[in-house]
MARPATI-311450 format. One record per residue (C-alpha): x, y, z; residue number from 1; residue in three letters. Coordinates in nm, 2 decimals. Layout:
BEGIN
DRENKE  X  Y  Z  n  res
DRENKE  X  Y  Z  NUM  ala .
...
***
This chain:
BEGIN
DRENKE  X  Y  Z  n  res
DRENKE  -5.88  7.83  -1.62  1  met .
DRENKE  -5.56  8.02  -1.57  2  lys .
DRENKE  -5.30  8.06  -1.85  3  leu .
DRENKE  -4.94  8.01  -1.78  4  cys .
DRENKE  -4.63  8.05  -2.02  5  leu .
DRENKE  -4.35  7.80  -1.98  6  asn .
DRENKE  -4.03  7.98  -2.08  7  glu .
DRENKE  -3.90  7.66  -2.23  8  ala .
DRENKE  -4.12  7.73  -2.53  9  thr .
DRENKE  -3.93  8.05  -2.60  10  thr .
DRENKE  -3.59  7.94  -2.48  11  leu .
DRENKE  -3.39  8.03  -2.79  12  glu .
DRENKE  -3.60  8.30  -2.93  13  asn .
DRENKE  -3.67  8.54  -2.66  14  ser .
DRENKE  -3.56  8.71  -2.33  15  thr .
DRENKE  -3.73  8.72  -1.99  16  leu .
DRENKE  -3.81  9.08  -2.04  17  lys .
DRENKE  -3.98  9.02  -2.37  18  thr .
DRENKE  -4.17  8.72  -2.23  19  asp .
DRENKE  -4.30  8.92  -1.94  20  leu .
DRENKE  -4.41  9.20  -2.17  21  glu .
DRENKE  -4.59  8.96  -2.39  22  leu .
DRENKE  -4.76  8.78  -2.11  23  cys .
DRENKE  -4.90  9.11  -1.99  24  glu .
DRENKE  -5.01  9.20  -2.33  25  lys .
DRENKE  -5.18  8.89  -2.40  26  his .
DRENKE  -5.34  8.82  -2.06  27  gly .
DRENKE  -5.13  8.53  -1.91  28  tyr .
DRENKE  -5.20  8.48  -1.55  29  asp .
DRENKE  -4.86  8.32  -1.47  30  phe .
DRENKE  -4.52  8.27  -1.61  31  ile .
DRENKE  -4.28  7.98  -1.53  32  glu .
DRENKE  -3.94  8.16  -1.53  33  ile .
DRENKE  -3.63  7.96  -1.63  34  arg .
DRENKE  -3.40  8.05  -1.34  35  thr .
DRENKE  -3.09  7.89  -1.49  36  met .
DRENKE  -3.12  8.05  -1.83  37  asp .
DRENKE  -3.31  8.37  -1.85  38  lys .
DRENKE  -3.32  8.50  -1.49  39  leu .
DRENKE  -2.95  8.58  -1.44  40  pro .
DRENKE  -2.95  8.79  -1.76  41  glu .
DRENKE  -3.26  8.98  -1.65  42  tyr .
DRENKE  -3.12  9.05  -1.31  43  leu .
DRENKE  -2.82  9.23  -1.46  44  thr .
DRENKE  -3.04  9.52  -1.55  45  glu .
DRENKE  -3.36  9.48  -1.32  46  his .
DRENKE  -3.42  9.42  -0.96  47  ser .
***
């Protein structure tokens, strides 16, 4: 079984950067990135 984080669960409490760090730390295999909410903010500082 693979674990995936759906960012809708952290929508009002976290950023994409934090979600990615937590996924790596806790062994998630995938993340469902919210392209309309969290991705634009992330791309202002990352490529």
